[in-house]
C-alpha positions, 0 to 999 in steps of 0.5 A: 500562140503565133508571133504578132501580125504586121498589122494588127488584127482585129478581136474574135467577138462572142455573137450577142443579143441586139442592144445588150450584146452579151450582158445577159449571159454575163449577168447570168453566170459570169463564170459559164459566160467566160469559159464559153467565149474561151472554148468557142472563140479561144485566147482573146475574145470580145464581148458587148457588154451593153454599150460598153467593151470587155476583152477577155485573155485566157493565155499566159503570153496576153497575161505577161502583156496585161499584168507585167509588162503592160502597167502603163496601158492596162490600168487598175480599175479604180480611177483617181478623182472618180467614184467608185464602180467596183471593189473600190466601194468597200476597200476605199483606197487600200493595197488592193484598189489604190490606182496610184502606184507611187502611192500603193508602193509606199502602201506596199513598202510598209505593209511587206514586212509583216508578210516577210517568211520569217514572220510568218513562220512565227504565226503557224503556231496561231493558225493551227491553234485556231484550227484546233479550236474548230477541231473540238467544237466538231466534235459534237457535229455530224455534218458541216458546211466546209465552206463556212467553217473555213470562212469562220477558221481564217477569219480567226486567223486572220485576226489572231495574226494581223490584228492580235484579237479574237471577234469570234463573236462577230464572225457570222455577221462579218462573214455575212456582210463580206458576201453580199457586199462581194455579190453586189460588187461583182453584179454592178462590175459586170452590169450593162447599167450603172445605176447611181449606189446612192439610189435607193435602190433594194440591192443598193440598200443591202450593200450599204448595211453590209458595209456598215456592218464591216465599218462596225467591225473594223472601226471596232478593231482600230478604236479598241487599240487606243492607248495600247498602240506599240504593244503588239507589233502586229500589222494593226501597231504597223498602220498606226504607227506609220508616218508619211515620208514627206509630211510626217503626218499619220495615217487618217482613220479611213486610212488605216480602215481601207488597210485593215478591210483590204486584209481582213477581207483578202485575207480570209475570203480567198484561203477559205474558199480554196480550201473549201473546193480542196476538200470538195476535190478530196471528197471526190477522189478517196485514192488522193485523200489515202496518199494525202493522209498516209503523208501526214501520219508518217510525218506527223505521227499524230501530233499538230503540224507546225511550220517546221513541216511544210518542206515534209509534205510535198504532196499535201502542198501539191494537193493544195496548189492543184485545187488552187488551179481547178478553182483559183480563189482569184478567177479573174483580174480586171483592168481597163484601157482609155485608148488604143491598145495592142494585145498579141497581134490583135487591136483593142479599142478603149474604153474598155475592160480587159479581164485576164482569165485566171480560170481559163489559163488553168484549164488550157489545155497547151500547158495542162495535159487533161485539164479537168482531171485532178492530179496533184502530181503535176507540181512534182518537180520533175512534172514541173519544168518547163512550164509557162511561169504565168500557166499557174497564178493563182496570186496574180502576176507583176508588181501587183501581185498578192502580197499574202501569198506565203502567208495563204500557201502556209495557212493552206497546208496547215489547216489542209493537214490539221483536218486531214490528220483527225477526219475524212469528209464526204459529200451529202447528196450527188449533186455537183456544186456550181462555182460562182464568181463573187470577186472570189470564186464561192460555191454556190449553196456551200458545200455541205459535208458529213464528218468521217472521223479517222480511228 
């Protein structure tokens, strides 16, 4: 990017309709609207959503300013003391949504030990056991929706590793409720008109039922632990045993619920969709799948993968990384400004939202030659030298980077290896699968695939 001008410039504006601005286009397809804005107007674009303003940032330098350096200017969407109009409606004041940096930092420090590499290594067996259970169920099937299957197995894994429990009987209900809730929140976040969620409208009622289902499952996990706290050494034990450093008081039931919902939702949705998109891409590139399977056959020789094998599977890892480049699970990262701000030499005027588009950054031609091409070797050590550190940011950036990034990578590669050993997956039908933003990047209609057992 060019050096900032002495006097900040005006941000290019995406043309829109009178009064509504770009609201209809964004409401119809957020991802397509943001992709068009980037393609036609560059790295920083102003959109009008009714009477509101949204700035779309699609360059790693801008991401650095917003997410790493600008914490005092570019604020979390949630505001203390004000009703939530975003993810806080589901996650409350959990780690993902808490705007109070001091409180958030305390939360993060408390939960961090659960995500240390040594602790994660001990979870590998549970991951491969869950994957093996899925594979056994596939023996009676010919076709699957790979997105639904990945949601099911990653939910199983998060419950085994973080909550030491099995909710397989509730997996379908939980997945459906999560999908309804996230789609509702996406519409709300990008809507030009924000009606109170307490009004008895059909969409509000569906959202309320979805949250009630999630709460029933989560509070069930919490209540089932009564009388057994400290016996499992998992995340739920850590939350229930935590005490305020100043008062010595334990977390309230609501606080525990908010943290569990955050880990439960973010901990399986993101990895699941990333794996589904990986299989979608591999089905279209059989030569890459063959290279992955050759590596698996050589390293594993038919045995289940373990965490000790991860460093021996570089091409499999690079394949998962490349899939997350093209289809990042968190395609946008929202922030807000309240007054004037400067970004990349441009003048921004608040109140407004500032959206960092991970999706656009991952496809930026200045950093990714032939950006739409699927090529795992982009992530080989020799091809990664000199790349902008935020040209690739599937887990966000800055102090609020996803706490579960190492967990997601380990889980993704182990599941990819376990399935790739046993099966090749073929797409059913020739129509392309359309991605949509529903907080995470999801495939419209799932991804139906044929299971082809390897001989």
